[in-house]
N, C-alpha and C positions, 0 to 999 in steps of 0.2 A: 148723688151727683147726676146731673143730666145736662142736656143742651137743648136749645130751642131750635125748631125746624128752620127758622129764618137765619140762624147763625150757628150752624153745626160745629164750627171750630171752637166756639166759646163754651167751656164747661163750667157750670155753676153748682154750688151746694144749695140745697133747699128741698122743699116739698113739692110734689106734683099734685095739683088740686084734685083731680079726679080720683087719685088714690086716697087722699085724706078724706074725701067726701064720704066714703064708705064707713069711716070710723068716727069722724066729727063733722057731720053734715052742716051744722050751724056755722062752721068756719068758712064755708065755701059759698060763693055767689056764681051764678051762671051755670050753664050746662056744658058738658064735655062735647067737643067738636061742633059747637054751635057756629052758624054762619048768619050773616045779615042778608038783606034782600039782594045785595050785589055779589053774594057768595064770598064775602070777605070774612075771615075768622072773627068771632066774638069770644075773646079769651075769658076763661074763668078767673075769678079772683080768690085770694085766700087771706083771711084775717088771722095772721099767725099769733096774735095776742090771745086768741081763744084756745090755742094749743098749750100755752105756757102753764096754766094750772094743771092740766092733765099730765104733762111731761114732768112737772115738779112732783106731783103725787107718785108717779111711777118711780122716779128717782128715790123718793123717800122710802117707798116699799123695798126697793132693791138694797138700799143702805141698811135698812133694818134686817133684811134677810142675811146680808153679808156679816153683819155684827153677830147675829144669832149663830151662823155657821162657824164663825171664828171662835166663839165661846164654846161651841160643841167640840170643835177640833182640839182646843186647849184642854177641855175636860177629858177627852179621850187620850190625849198624850200624857196627861198627868196620872191616868189610871194604871 
């Protein structure tokens, strides 16, 4: 959760581009805190579709681990 500097009262759910850039740089365009020649902000962009496969794989790994741990607990309880 975060808010934008220009609208501090509005809180949104999402990703902060410069934080994602360290993990999935190909999902980000632009540079953090960039400004144009008139000193106006040039905001970074994020292609969230590039995050979907990574998040899906992470979820699959977690589900597999939970299933393994459930089976292990069941085996220990049965012993």
